[in-house]
TORKOLVEX-93255 format. One line per 10 residues: their letters; for each residue x, y, z of N, C-alpha, C. Coordinates in Angstrom, 2 decimals, padded with zeros to 5 digits, m for minus. Each point is the difference from the previous one (the first is absolute). Example, Ala and Ser with C-alpha at 12.3 -4.5 7.8 and 13.67 -1.06 7.14 Angstrom:
BEGIN
AS) 013.19:m005.69:007.80:m000.89:001.19:000.00:000.90:001.20:000.00; m000.35:001.05:m000.72:000.82:001.19:000.06:m000.77:001.09:000.73;
// end
This chain:
BEGIN
MRRLIGWIKP) m024.54:006.51:m107.62:001.55:m000.06:000.62:000.24:000.40:001.24; 000.82:m000.70:000.80:000.37:000.68:001.13:001.20:000.92:m000.03; 000.41:000.82:000.44:000.94:000.75:m000.73:001.33:m000.34:001.03; 001.18:000.00:m000.06:000.98:m000.36:001.09:000.43:001.39:000.61; 000.17:m000.25:001.31:000.29:001.35:000.81:001.53:m000.10:000.31; 000.56:000.82:m000.77:001.65:000.12:000.51:000.35:000.51:001.11; 001.47:m000.13:000.44:000.20:m000.05:001.13:m000.02:001.82:000.64; m000.51:000.04:000.91:000.03:001.66:000.51:001.27:000.40:000.72; 000.83:001.00:m000.58:001.27:m000.14:000.79:m000.46:001.39:001.09; 000.49:m000.43:001.25:m000.55:000.85:001.25:001.08:001.27:m000.26;
QPHSLSPQTS) m000.52:001.20:000.25:000.43:001.12:m000.11:000.86:000.67:001.09; 001.06:000.36:m000.07:001.16:000.17:001.19:m000.48:001.34:001.01; m000.08:m000.41:001.30:m000.50:001.35:001.01:001.37:000.93:000.17; m000.20:000.82:m000.43:000.94:001.46:m000.08:000.02:m000.06:001.73; 001.32:000.28:000.37:000.19:000.17:001.45:000.64:001.11:000.27; m000.30:000.44:001.42:000.13:001.22:000.54:001.43:000.50:000.14; 000.37:001.13:000.13:001.30:000.30:000.09:000.65:m000.72:001.42; m000.76:m000.03:000.90:000.36:m000.74:001.16:m000.04:m001.07:000.07; m000.90:m000.98:m000.37:000.32:m001.41:m000.23:001.40:000.04:m000.85; 000.11:000.56:m000.91:001.45:m000.24:m000.86:001.02:m000.11:000.49;
LWRRVKIGFV) 000.26:001.18:000.91:000.90:000.11:000.86:000.39:m001.09:001.20; m001.28:m000.34:000.70:000.35:m001.13:000.92:000.36:m001.08:m000.56; m000.39:m000.31:m001.38:000.20:m001.25:m000.31:001.66:000.04:m000.55; 000.62:001.18:m000.42:001.37:000.13:m000.03:000.64:m000.13:000.90; m000.43:000.65:001.42:000.88:m000.18:000.73:000.10:m001.15:000.85; m001.13:m001.00:m000.18:m000.38:m001.22:000.64:000.87:m001.07:m000.75; 000.15:000.24:m001.72:000.97:m000.94:m000.63:001.22:000.33:000.31; 000.23:001.26:000.39:001.41:000.32:000.19:000.50:m000.69:001.31; m000.70:000.27:001.14:000.40:m000.64:001.24:000.44:m001.51:000.20; m001.07:m000.93:m001.07:000.05:m001.38:m000.01:001.53:m000.03:m000.63;
SLFAVATAST) 000.15:000.48:m001.17:000.94:m000.06:m000.58:001.32:000.13:000.69; 000.07:001.17:000.90:001.12:000.01:000.74:000.46:m001.03:000.95; m001.58:m000.53:000.71:000.21:m000.70:001.00:000.95:m001.62:m000.74; m000.71:m000.19:m001.05:000.61:m001.12:m001.09:001.47:000.12:000.42; 000.41:001.24:m000.56:001.49:000.36:m000.45:000.65:m000.62:001.21; m000.57:000.64:001.00:000.69:000.13:001.67:000.09:m001.51:000.22; m001.08:m000.70:m000.09:m000.08:m001.44:000.41:001.00:m001.10:m000.94; 000.27:000.56:m001.39:000.84:m000.85:m000.80:001.31:000.26:000.24; 000.55:001.33:000.76:001.15:000.55:000.39:000.46:m000.88:001.19; m000.99:000.18:000.72:000.29:m000.81:001.35:000.12:m001.52:000.00;
IGMAMLDRKK) m000.72:m000.63:m000.76:000.39:m001.70:m000.60:000.98:m000.08:m000.30; 000.49:000.91:m001.03:001.41:m000.24:m000.85:001.00:000.41:000.89; 000.06:000.75:000.89:001.06:000.32:001.17:000.26:m001.12:000.97; m001.52:m000.38:000.12:000.20:m001.18:000.94:000.77:m001.49:m000.54; m000.29:m000.20:m001.38:000.46:m000.85:m000.65:001.56:m000.12:m000.24; 000.48:001.56:m000.29:001.19:000.05:m000.16:000.99:m000.20:001.47; m000.84:000.27:001.11:000.88:m000.13:001.09:m000.60:m001.01:000.78; m000.68:m001.29:m000.48:m000.62:m000.88:000.73:001.12:m000.55:001.04; 001.10:m000.23:m000.51:001.09:m000.68:000.94:m000.32:000.82:001.52; 000.64:001.35:m000.54:m000.05:000.80:001.09:m001.09:m000.09:001.04;
LSNDLLTISG) m001.09:000.34:m000.40:m001.25:m000.53:000.38:m000.20:m001.30:001.02; 000.37:m001.10:m000.87:m000.26:m001.46:000.82:000.80:000.11:001.20; 001.67:000.55:m000.33:000.45:000.09:001.30:m000.48:000.93:001.11; m000.42:000.83:m000.48:m000.72:001.03:001.25:m001.09:m000.74:000.59; m000.88:m000.88:m000.77:m000.99:m000.58:000.61:000.39:m001.25:000.77; 001.39:m000.39:m000.13:000.23:m001.27:000.36:000.71:000.58:001.67; 000.56:001.34:000.00:000.48:000.61:001.16:m001.17:000.41:000.92; m001.08:000.51:m000.54:m001.17:000.06:000.77:m000.37:m001.18:000.72; m000.26:m000.94:m000.95:m000.45:m001.73:000.83:000.87:m000.26:000.52; 001.39:000.20:000.14:001.03:m000.55:000.93:m000.36:000.65:001.47;
NAGLVVTDIQ) 000.00:001.46:m000.43:m000.06:000.86:001.44:m001.53:m000.48:000.89; m000.92:m000.57:m001.15:m001.11:m000.04:000.89:000.11:m001.48:000.40; 001.26:m000.55:000.22:000.09:m001.54:000.55:000.01:m001.07:m000.91; 000.08:000.07:m001.41:m000.33:m001.20:m000.80:001.14:m000.18:m000.51; 000.91:m000.56:001.09:001.57:m000.49:m000.34:m000.18:m001.41:000.36; 001.42:m000.81:m000.51:000.11:m001.48:000.27:000.39:m000.06:001.13; m001.09:m000.75:000.91:000.65:m000.40:001.29:000.07:m001.25:000.57; m000.51:m000.68:m000.93:000.37:m001.48:000.11:m000.15:m000.83:m001.39; 001.00:m001.08:000.09:000.08:m000.78:m001.11:m000.09:m001.47:000.32; m001.16:m000.56:m000.27:m000.38:m001.36:000.02:m000.02:m000.97:m000.85;
VRGRAHTPQS) 000.52:m001.32:m000.09:000.61:m001.28:m000.75:m000.49:m000.91:000.58; m000.90:m000.37:m000.89:m000.51:m001.51:000.37:000.29:m001.06:m001.27; 000.23:m001.22:000.64:m000.07:m001.16:m001.10:001.82:m000.13:m000.24; 000.82:000.76:000.75:001.53:m000.25:m000.18:000.33:m000.82:000.57; 000.84:m001.12:m000.71:000.58:m001.40:000.84:001.34:000.02:m000.55; 000.16:m000.12:m001.28:001.39:m000.13:m000.67:000.48:001.21:m000.53; m000.67:001.19:m000.06:000.32:001.28:m000.88:001.03:000.59:001.02; 001.21:000.26:m000.24:001.11:000.68:000.90:m000.69:001.19:000.20; 000.15:000.40:001.15:m000.59:001.36:000.61:000.96:000.95:m000.58; 001.31:m000.03:m000.22:000.60:000.99:m000.65:m000.51:000.24:m001.57;
RLLAALNLQI) m000.23:m000.90:m000.52:m000.21:000.11:m001.19:m001.29:000.67:m000.59; m000.89:m000.33:001.01:m001.63:000.56:000.22:000.41:001.48:000.22; 000.66:000.45:001.01:000.21:001.26:000.46:000.66:000.94:m001.43; 000.87:m000.84:m000.60:000.63:001.00:m001.01:m001.03:000.22:m001.35; m000.73:m001.06:m000.06:m001.15:000.13:m000.67:m001.31:001.09:000.07; m000.02:000.17:001.25:m001.17:000.79:000.57:000.40:001.38:m000.18; 001.36:000.34:000.69:000.72:001.33:000.15:m000.75:001.12:000.27; m000.81:m000.49:001.09:m001.20:000.86:000.55:000.93:000.78:001.20; m000.44:001.28:000.48:000.44:000.55:001.34:m001.10:000.40:000.55; 000.13:m000.18:001.46:m001.09:000.37:001.00:m000.04:001.40:m000.31;
GAPILGIDLQ) m001.25:000.80:000.39:m000.17:001.25:m000.09:m000.11:000.46:m001.22; 000.23:m000.38:m001.13:m000.56:000.07:m001.30:m001.40:000.04:m000.41; m000.31:001.26:m000.95:m001.79:m000.10:000.26:m000.14:m001.12:m000.83; m001.07:m000.73:000.36:m000.68:m000.95:m000.31:m000.70:m000.13:m001.19; m000.74:001.10:m000.32:m000.48:m000.02:m001.18:001.14:000.42:m001.13; 001.02:m000.16:000.11:000.94:000.35:m001.23:000.68:m001.41:m000.18; m000.07:m000.82:000.58:000.52:m001.48:m000.19:m000.75:m000.71:m001.20; 000.92:m000.40:m000.93:m000.57:m000.61:m001.40:m000.18:m001.43:000.31; m001.39:m000.42:000.08:m000.33:m001.58:000.39:000.55:m000.84:m001.19; 000.02:000.42:m001.00:000.01:m000.69:m001.35:001.76:m000.24:m000.05;
NLHRNISQIG) 000.89:000.93:000.14:001.26:m000.08:m000.15:000.35:m000.98:001.46; m000.82:000.08:001.12:001.04:m000.98:001.16:m000.52:m001.12:m000.54; m001.44:m000.53:m000.50:m000.45:m001.62:m000.44:001.16:m000.01:m001.11; 000.43:000.88:m000.88:000.88:m000.59:m001.45:001.28:m000.22:001.27; 000.42:000.64:000.76:001.37:m000.10:000.35:m000.21:m001.55:000.95; m000.93:m000.14:000.72:m000.20:m001.30:000.68:m000.04:m001.21:m000.61; m000.89:000.21:m001.18:000.01:m001.32:m000.85:001.53:m000.22:m000.46; 000.83:000.75:000.12:001.40:m000.36:m000.77:000.73:m001.07:000.95; m000.31:m000.12:001.41:000.68:m000.54:000.59:m000.37:m001.53:m000.15; 001.11:m000.92:m000.05:m000.05:m001.33:m000.74:m001.29:m000.76:001.12;
WVEDAIVERR) 000.07:000.25:001.28:m001.02:m001.04:000.75:m001.51:000.28:m000.05; m000.10:001.38:m000.24:m001.38:000.61:m000.58:m000.78:m000.26:m000.97; m000.98:m000.99:000.16:m000.93:m000.36:m001.49:m001.21:000.91:m000.07; m000.60:000.91:000.72:m000.60:000.80:m000.13:000.10:000.94:001.52; m000.49:001.33:m000.36:m000.31:000.39:001.23:m001.04:001.51:m000.02; m000.47:000.23:001.36:m001.15:001.06:m000.02:000.52:001.15:000.87; 000.31:001.26:m000.79:000.13:001.10:000.87:m001.20:000.96:000.12; m000.35:000.28:001.54:m001.12:000.77:000.20:000.67:001.53:000.95; m000.67:000.70:m000.44:m000.15:001.27:000.92:m001.06:000.34:001.03; 000.26:m000.16:001.16:m001.17:000.24:001.18:000.47:001.24:000.42;
LPGTIRITLL) m000.96:000.97:000.06:000.22:001.43:000.63:m000.45:m000.28:001.45; 000.76:000.84:000.77:000.52:000.99:m000.33:001.60:m000.17:m000.07; 000.20:m001.15:000.30:001.82:m000.23:m000.21:000.54:m001.14:m000.23; m000.73:m001.10:m000.37:000.25:m001.39:m000.25:000.35:m000.41:m001.42; 000.95:m000.97:m000.26:000.34:m000.34:m001.41:000.02:m001.58:000.34; m000.84:m000.90:m000.32:m000.17:m001.15:000.18:000.32:m000.78:m001.22; 001.25:m000.98:000.28:000.57:m001.02:m001.12:m000.66:m001.28:000.20; m000.86:m000.78:m000.80:m000.06:m001.47:000.08:000.70:m000.77:m001.01; 000.88:m000.85:000.28:000.69:m000.53:m000.92:m000.54:m001.70:m000.17; m000.14:m000.23:m001.06:000.16:m001.55:m000.39:001.09:m000.67:m000.65;
ERVPIALLQN) 000.63:m000.71:000.74:001.37:m000.38:m000.09:m000.21:m001.28:m000.89; 001.28:m000.20:m000.87:m000.18:m001.29:m000.59:000.15:m001.21:001.08; m000.28:m001.24:m000.58:m000.26:m000.93:000.95:001.36:m001.08:m000.69; 000.90:m000.16:000.77:001.30:m000.85:m000.69:m000.67:m001.30:m000.08; 000.31:m000.84:m001.02:m000.52:m001.58:000.26:001.10:m000.90:m000.55; 001.40:000.65:m000.64:001.32:m001.14:m000.29:000.90:001.14:m000.36; 000.98:m000.78:000.07:001.32:000.16:m000.62:000.09:m000.43:m001.44; 000.54:001.07:m000.91:m000.09:m000.28:m001.13:001.66:m000.35:m000.40; 000.47:m000.64:m000.49:001.58:m000.41:000.01:000.24:000.06:m001.77; 001.20:001.02:000.13:000.15:000.52:m001.07:001.38:m000.21:m000.01;
NDKHKLIDRS) 000.93:m001.05:m000.95:001.08:m000.40:000.24:000.28:m000.22:001.58; 001.05:000.69:000.44:000.33:m000.32:001.23:m000.64:001.12:001.33; m001.00:000.69:m000.75:m000.59:001.09:000.83:m001.30:m000.41:000.35; m000.52:000.64:000.85:m001.43:m000.15:000.43:m000.67:001.41:000.28; m001.12:000.18:m000.49:m001.09:001.07:000.09:m001.33:m000.28:000.49; m000.59:000.63:000.85:m001.32:m000.13:000.53:m001.22:000.31:m001.02; m000.78:m000.78:m000.03:m001.37:000.26:m000.93:m001.14:m000.07:000.80; m000.82:000.64:m000.55:m001.11:000.04:000.71:m001.07:m000.99:m001.01; m001.37:000.01:000.42:m000.86:m000.88:m000.68:m000.15:000.15:m001.44; 000.22:001.22:m000.76:m000.24:000.21:m001.20:001.39:m000.40:m000.75;
GAIINGADPS) 000.98:m000.11:000.69:001.28:m000.69:m000.69:000.86:001.49:m000.21; m000.34:000.97:000.55:000.75:001.30:m000.03:001.22:m000.01:001.10; 001.22:000.51:m000.27:001.19:m000.11:000.87:m000.40:001.36:000.94; 000.23:m000.25:001.18:000.04:000.90:001.01:001.08:000.87:000.16; 000.08:001.07:m000.66:001.72:000.66:m000.14:m000.07:000.36:001.90; 001.32:000.09:000.11:000.17:000.53:001.34:000.16:m000.92:001.42; m000.78:m001.32:m000.57:m000.15:m001.02:000.97:001.04:m000.86:000.20; 000.51:m000.48:001.17:001.32:m000.74:000.55:m000.53:m001.08:m000.22; 000.69:m001.12:m000.91:m000.66:m001.25:000.13:000.64:m001.11:000.90; 001.01:000.61:000.54:000.51:m000.63:001.33:m000.66:m000.25:001.14;
QFTHLTVVAG) m001.33:000.80:m000.07:m000.87:000.19:001.13:m001.53:m000.63:m000.35; 000.38:m000.83:m001.07:m001.18:m000.83:m000.59:000.43:m001.58:m000.09; 000.88:m000.36:000.39:000.59:m001.25:m000.31:m000.74:m001.21:000.41; m001.13:000.37:000.86:m000.83:m001.34:000.01:m001.35:000.02:m001.26; 000.08:000.72:m000.72:m000.80:000.06:m000.86:000.65:m000.94:m001.60; m001.20:m000.54:m000.67:000.67:m001.03:m001.11:000.74:000.72:m001.04; 000.64:m000.61:m000.65:001.14:000.45:m001.04:m000.58:m000.55:m001.29; m000.17:001.18:m000.87:m000.43:m000.35:m001.41:000.85:000.19:m000.82; m000.13:m000.91:m001.05:001.56:000.22:m001.29:m000.92:m000.55:m001.22; 000.46:000.55:m000.96:m000.49:m000.11:m001.36:m000.23:000.83:m001.09;
DSAAPHAAAI) m000.13:m000.05:m001.06:m000.45:001.09:m000.74:m001.39:000.14:m000.01; m000.50:001.45:000.08:m001.29:000.12:000.31:m000.91:m000.84:001.00; 001.10:m000.28:000.87:m000.80:m000.37:001.58:m000.67:000.89:000.85; 000.43:001.31:000.18:m000.25:001.12:000.85:m001.82:000.05:000.02; m000.46:000.43:m001.38:m001.42:000.50:m000.27:m000.79:m001.53:000.37; 000.71:m001.33:000.22:m000.77:m001.08:000.32:m000.07:m000.39:001.21; 001.07:000.41:000.87:000.44:m000.26:001.36:m001.52:m000.11:000.48; m000.56:000.59:000.36:m001.30:000.14:000.98:m000.87:m001.23:m000.24; 000.04:m000.42:m001.44:m001.01:m000.98:m000.37:000.64:m001.27:000.77; 001.06:m000.37:m000.33:000.57:m001.07:000.46:000.02:m000.19:001.57;
LSILKTEPEL) 000.55:001.26:000.68:000.20:m000.17:001.43:m001.69:m000.37:000.52; m000.88:000.79:m000.53:m001.24:m000.53:000.44:m000.45:m001.34:m000.13; 000.24:m000.61:m001.01:000.08:m001.74:m000.09:000.47:m000.63:001.17; 001.25:000.32:000.09:001.21:m000.71:000.70:m000.89:000.39:001.37; m000.20:001.00:000.53:m000.58:000.28:001.43:m001.40:m000.78:000.35; m000.38:m000.81:m001.27:m001.32:m000.69:000.60:000.38:m001.11:000.75; 001.10:m000.54:m000.02:000.59:m001.13:000.77:001.19:000.84:001.25; m000.46:000.19:000.73:000.56:001.04:001.04:001.31:m000.77:000.34; m000.40:m001.62:000.32:001.21:m000.89:000.70:001.17:000.05:m001.00; m000.48:m000.26:m001.38:001.05:m000.45:m001.17:000.72:001.31:m000.59;
FSEVWAVSYR) m000.83:001.36:000.36:000.60:001.20:m000.29:001.15:000.48:000.93; m000.22:m000.39:001.06:001.11:000.35:001.12:001.69:m000.47:m000.32; 000.11:m001.08:m000.76:000.94:m000.63:m000.41:000.17:000.56:m001.46; m000.37:000.89:m000.82:000.54:000.78:m001.02:000.61:000.81:000.44; 001.35:000.47:m001.07:000.85:001.04:000.15:000.23:000.84:m001.03; m000.71:m000.70:m001.41:000.12:001.10:m001.05:m000.55:m000.91:m001.15; m000.46:000.54:m000.90:m000.79:m000.60:m001.32:000.50:000.83:m001.21; 000.21:m000.68:m001.24:000.64:000.49:m001.12:m001.21:m000.10:m001.08; m000.37:000.76:m000.73:m000.71:000.15:m001.34:000.84:m000.52:m001.36; m000.43:m001.20:m000.23:000.48:m000.75:m001.03:m000.48:000.42:m001.59;
SKRRWDVHLK) 000.49:000.40:m000.88:m000.36:000.31:m001.40:m001.32:000.95:m000.22; m000.21:000.48:001.13:m001.12:001.05:000.30:m001.22:m000.51:000.05; 000.02:m001.25:000.27:m001.40:m000.99:m000.05:m000.02:m000.66:001.35; 000.70:m000.41:000.78:000.06:m000.90:001.24:000.79:m000.01:001.06; 000.08:m000.40:001.22:000.75:000.49:001.29:000.59:m001.42:000.60; 001.43:000.33:000.25:000.38:m000.95:000.89:m000.22:000.40:001.03; 000.14:m000.84:001.19:000.02:000.25:001.49:001.23:m000.38:000.58; 001.02:000.66:000.64:000.84:m000.54:000.81:m000.21:000.39:001.60; 000.29:m001.36:000.26:m000.20:m000.05:001.63:001.41:000.25:000.61; m000.37:000.00:001.40:001.12:000.33:000.60:000.83:m001.11:000.36;
NGMEVRLPEI) 000.00:m001.23:000.02:000.89:m001.29:m000.26:000.45:000.08:m001.33; 000.02:000.90:m001.28:000.40:m000.13:m000.79:m000.59:m000.94:m001.18; m001.33:m000.49:000.37:m000.54:m000.85:m000.80:m000.88:001.07:m001.14; m000.18:m000.40:m001.20:m000.46:000.71:m000.91:m001.46:m000.70:m000.76; m001.09:000.73:000.44:m001.35:m000.33:m000.41:m000.48:000.74:m001.45; m000.03:m000.77:m000.99:m000.76:000.60:m001.24:m001.20:m000.38:m000.14; m000.81:001.34:m000.18:m001.14:000.28:m000.15:m000.53:m000.19:m001.34; m001.36:m000.20:m000.62:m000.48:m000.32:m001.06:m000.29:001.74:m000.54; m000.03:m000.01:m001.44:m000.36:001.29:m000.60:m001.65:000.19:000.63; m000.64:m001.09:m000.46:m001.31:m000.22:000.07:m000.59:m000.35:001.43;
DPVSAWSRLA) m000.85:000.56:000.58:m000.20:m000.22:001.67:000.87:000.07:001.03; 000.64:000.53:000.16:001.19:m000.36:001.17:m000.31:m000.02:001.20; m001.37:000.64:000.34:m000.51:m000.09:001.22:m000.80:m001.34:000.20; m000.31:m000.83:m000.96:m000.38:m001.35:000.52:001.28:m000.68:000.38; 001.17:000.01:m000.88:001.35:m000.26:000.26:000.66:m000.19:001.17; m000.27:001.59:000.31:000.51:000.21:001.34:m000.63:m000.54:001.22; m001.12:000.02:m000.27:m001.21:m000.87:001.07:000.41:m001.74:000.30; 000.06:000.02:m001.05:000.40:m001.77:000.16:001.15:m000.35:000.19; 001.14:001.05:m000.18:001.06:m000.42:001.03:000.04:000.16:001.14; m000.79:000.91:000.73:m000.25:000.20:001.46:m000.69:m000.89:000.20;
MIDRKKAITH) m000.74:m000.64:m000.46:m000.93:m001.47:000.33:001.31:m001.01:000.24; 000.58:m000.41:m000.80:000.61:m000.97:m000.17:001.19:000.21:001.14; 000.66:001.39:000.27:000.71:000.32:000.99:m000.29:m000.56:001.25; m001.35:000.47:000.32:m000.50:m000.19:001.26:m000.11:m001.59:000.54; m000.25:m000.73:m000.93:000.31:m001.46:m000.20:001.20:m000.75:000.00; 000.49:000.38:m000.72:001.40:m000.43:m000.39:001.35:000.82:000.20; m000.15:001.26:000.53:001.42:000.69:000.23:000.58:m000.28:m000.94; m000.14:000.63:m001.30:000.74:m000.40:m001.51:001.05:001.38:000.07; m000.31:000.96:000.57:000.65:001.13:m000.23:001.39:000.03:001.01; 000.01:m000.94:000.97:001.04:m000.19:000.97:000.85:m001.08:m000.47;
RDLAVIDMRV) m000.23:m000.84:m001.11:000.90:m001.28:m000.45:001.06:000.89:m001.03; 001.01:m001.07:m000.04:000.95:000.57:m000.86:000.19:m000.01:m001.36; m000.69:001.22:m000.44:m000.39:m000.10:m001.42:000.27:001.50:m000.33; 000.21:m000.04:m001.49:000.79:001.03:m000.71:m001.32:000.90:m000.55; m000.80:m000.66:m000.74:m000.91:000.30:m000.48:m001.56:m000.72:m000.11; m000.99:000.67:000.27:m001.40:m000.20:m000.03:m000.66:000.89:m001.48; m000.35:m001.21:m000.46:m000.68:000.57:m001.33:m001.42:m000.28:m000.26; m000.59:000.85:m000.06:m001.60:000.10:m000.07:m000.66:000.39:m001.19; 000.99:m000.22:m001.01:m000.67:000.99:m001.19:m000.49:m001.16:m001.10; m000.23:m001.27:000.60:m000.79:m000.72:m000.93:m001.20:m000.37:000.91;
PQQLIVEPNI) m001.35:000.55:m000.37:m001.25:m000.50:000.68:m000.19:m001.52:000.72; m000.39:000.24:001.44:m000.08:m001.08:000.52:001.07:m001.15:000.18; 001.27:000.81:000.02:001.43:m000.79:000.05:000.72:000.97:000.94; 000.72:m000.94:000.61:001.18:000.48:000.90:001.49:m000.58:m000.54; 000.81:001.01:m000.30:001.49:m000.56:m000.65:000.73:000.62:000.89; 000.64:m001.08:000.70:001.24:000.61:001.03:001.61:m000.53:m000.56; 000.82:000.82:000.23:001.43:m000.09:m000.56:000.65:000.00:001.66; 001.14:m000.98:000.09:000.56:m000.15:001.23:001.04:000.88:000.02; 000.48:000.26:000.94:001.34:000.82:000.14:001.16:m000.74:m000.46; 000.13:m001.34:000.14:001.07:m000.65:m000.57:m000.40:m000.73:m001.20;
PVRGRGSKT) 000.61:000.06:m001.09:m000.28:m000.67:m001.21:m000.21:m001.76:000.11; m000.66:m000.49:m000.66:m000.59:m001.46:000.11:000.80:m000.60:m000.92; 000.75:m000.78:000.36:001.05:m001.06:m000.41:m000.80:m000.52:m001.10; 000.78:m000.61:m000.99:m000.44:m000.66:m001.29:m000.35:000.84:m001.08; m001.28:m000.03:m000.57:m000.42:000.65:m001.25:m000.79:001.03:000.83; 000.42:001.32:m000.79:m000.79:001.33:000.28:000.55:000.23:001.24; m000.09:001.53:000.41:000.26:000.56:001.30:m001.81:000.50:000.49; m000.82:m000.20:m000.44:m001.17:000.69:000.30:m001.24:m001.51:000.21; m000.70:000.45:000.96:m001.14:m000.92:000.17:m001.42:000.88:m000.38;
// end
């Protein structure tokens, strides 16, 4: 039978006195260096603010200061409101500008949908604005507010400057305004006679023309109904007649109500 060979433990080598002394000196030096490094890091962390301020001062003295503020995409955003949100000073160290804070302040302006804030060394801060696009005037009781394509109210906007836009009314009308306006614009000639739209029972729309006539669109397929009305209007100028209502809610039918009630039985045709 083969005998199993056990583990053979190496015997420790004896160290000379010189080698042992050098090792102790080496360990001590490394320990001292580690303590010194840790102390330096600790002091730097405790005085980080002072160190940061010193670095900004050095960068400023080197010419890295705000010399130019560029703004792109501004059409409706008030200049005074934008300057207040930026709160930038010419000559301030550009590396000390908090871009995230600038973006947050700019985004709080009602006209601003989004913004890009850039730092371009040595001294330019560039602001690119994406402004909200007004599409309609939302009627709330006797007041009007400007809304964008998402239905959001544009805070700070003056409705009196946008009286050319279509008036939108009705419960929950704002989020659906862009869709109905897109449909109406498919017939430009007929749309030019529209001044307002009303959302009925959160299901369908009534269109109000400038001459006082009301067009009742169906809940299902209002696109076809509006297109059919435009075709009839081009042939027979029906929207120029003395009518109060054109009802298109019944498929393939057009029901009209005159301004003057019909004598005899009933008042509608």
